[in-house]
C-alpha positions in Angstrom: -22.9 8.5 -10.0 -19.6 6.6 -10.6 -17.8 9.8 -11.6 -18.7 11.4 -8.3 -17.5 8.4 -6.4 -14.2 8.3 -8.2 -13.8 12.1 -7.7 -14.4 11.5 -4.0 -11.8 8.7 -4.0 -9.3 11.3 -5.3 -10.4 13.9 -2.7 -10.1 11.5 0.2 -6.7 10.3 -1.1 -5.5 13.9 -1.4 -6.8 14.8 2.1 -5.1 11.7 3.6 -1.9 12.6 1.8 -2.1 16.1 3.2 -2.7 15.1 6.8 -0.7 11.8 7.0 2.8 13.5 7.2 1.9 15.0 10.6 1.5 11.4 11.9 4.1 9.7 9.8 6.8 11.8 11.2 6.0 10.6 14.7 5.7 6.9 13.9 6.1 5.6 10.4 5.5 1.8 11.0 2.2 2.5 12.9 0.9 4.9 10.2 1.8 2.3 7.5 -0.1 -0.3 9.5 -3.1 2.0 9.8 -3.0 2.6 6.0 -2.7 -1.1 5.2 -5.5 -2.0 7.7 -7.8 0.7 6.1 -7.1 -0.7 2.6 -7.5 -4.4 3.7 -10.7 -3.6 5.6 -12.2 -1.6 2.7 -11.4 -4.3 0.2 -12.6 -7.2 2.4 -15.8 -5.3 3.3 -16.5 -4.4 -0.3 -16.3 -8.1 -1.1 -19.4 -8.9 0.8 -21.3 -5.5 0.9 -24.2 -5.3 -1.6 -25.6 -1.9 -0.6 -24.4 1.1 -2.6 -23.8 3.2 0.5 -21.5 0.7 2.0 -19.6 0.3 -1.3 -19.2 4.0 -1.6 -17.9 4.2 1.9 -15.5 1.4 1.1 -14.2 3.3 -2.0 -13.7 6.4 0.1 -11.7 4.5 2.8 -9.7 2.9 -0.1 -8.9 6.4 -1.4 -7.8 7.6 2.0 -5.6 4.5 2.4 -4.1 5.1 -1.0 -3.2 8.6 0.2 -1.3 7.1 3.2 0.4 3.9 2.0 2.5 5.2 -0.9 3.7 8.1 1.3 4.7 5.7 4.1 6.4 3.2 1.7 8.3 6.0 0.0 9.6 7.4 3.3 10.5 3.9 4.5 12.3 3.3 1.3 14.3 6.6 1.7 15.3 5.6 5.2 16.5 2.2 4.0 18.4 3.7 1.0 20.8 5.7 3.2 23.0 7.8 1.0 21.7 6.1 -2.2 18.5 8.2 -2.5 18.4 8.2 -6.3 18.8 4.5 -6.6 16.2 4.0 -3.9 13.8 6.3 -5.6 14.3 4.5 -8.9 13.7 1.1 -7.3 10.6 2.4 -5.5 9.1 3.8 -8.8 9.9 0.6 -10.7 8.3 -1.5 -7.9 5.2 0.6 -7.7 4.7 0.5 -11.5 5.2 -3.3 -11.7 2.9 -3.8 -8.7 0.1 -1.8 -10.3 0.5 -3.5 -13.6 0.7 -7.0 -12.1 -2.3 -6.2 -9.7 -4.3 -5.1 -12.7 -3.5 -8.2 -14.7 -4.1 -10.6 -11.9 -7.2 -8.7 -10.8 -8.6 -8.9 -14.3 -7.9 -12.6 -14.4 -9.8 -13.1 -11.2 -12.8 -10.8 -12.1 -13.6 -12.6 -15.4 -14.3 -16.0 -14.0 -15.1 -15.3 -10.3 -16.5 -11.7 -10.1 -15.7 -8.6 -8.2 -16.4 -10.0 -4.7 -13.7 -12.6 -5.1 -11.4 -10.0 -6.6 -11.9 -7.6 -3.7 -11.5 -10.4 -1.2 -8.2 -11.6 -2.8 -6.9 -8.0 -2.8 -7.7 -7.7 0.9 -5.9 -10.9 1.7 -2.9 -9.8 -0.4 -2.8 -6.5 1.6 -2.9 -8.4 4.9 -0.1 -10.7 3.8 2.0 -7.7 2.6 1.5 -6.0 6.0 2.7 -9.2 7.7 5.8 -9.3 5.5 6.6 -5.6 6.2 6.2 -6.1 9.9 8.4 -9.2 9.8 11.1 -7.1 8.2 10.7 -4.3 10.7 10.9 -6.7 13.7 14.0 -8.4 12.5 16.2 -5.6 11.1 19.5 -7.5 11.5 18.7 -9.9 8.7 18.5 -7.1 6.2 21.6 -5.2 6.9 23.8 -4.8 3.8 27.3 -6.0 4.7 30.3 -4.2 3.4 32.8 -6.3 1.4 35.9 -7.3 3.2 38.8 -5.3 1.5 41.5 -6.2 4.0 42.9 -9.1 1.9 42.8 -7.2 -1.4 
């Protein structure tokens, strides 16, 4: 059974990754918010669901969110990189790999003493907080503008 659920996770992620660009091109911040809300909702719901049907639905929503979020983050990173696309791509890849590794380590540390429900709840809370941070950056873009060095006095 678990193999089929994981296969369906991949299928929903692939489908979301296929359909999301149509919406991302129209409004990237909204689509990123939708993906984060789907992921947070799935994780938080899975923290208290005990019935297998609900858990399977949570995993499928998680898969769809995982098809949307990396796409949105990558496009947002490319927009922020300007003419430095290669450097931006390298930083995005590094950040994604470190995030997955750190999330796995922290998640494993939480699961051992507290169980899966607390792990899912913690993950959902982290996703909500990350969404708030991203929206904070988007609503105050002037704080994050890279200033060019003053070369007049050189």
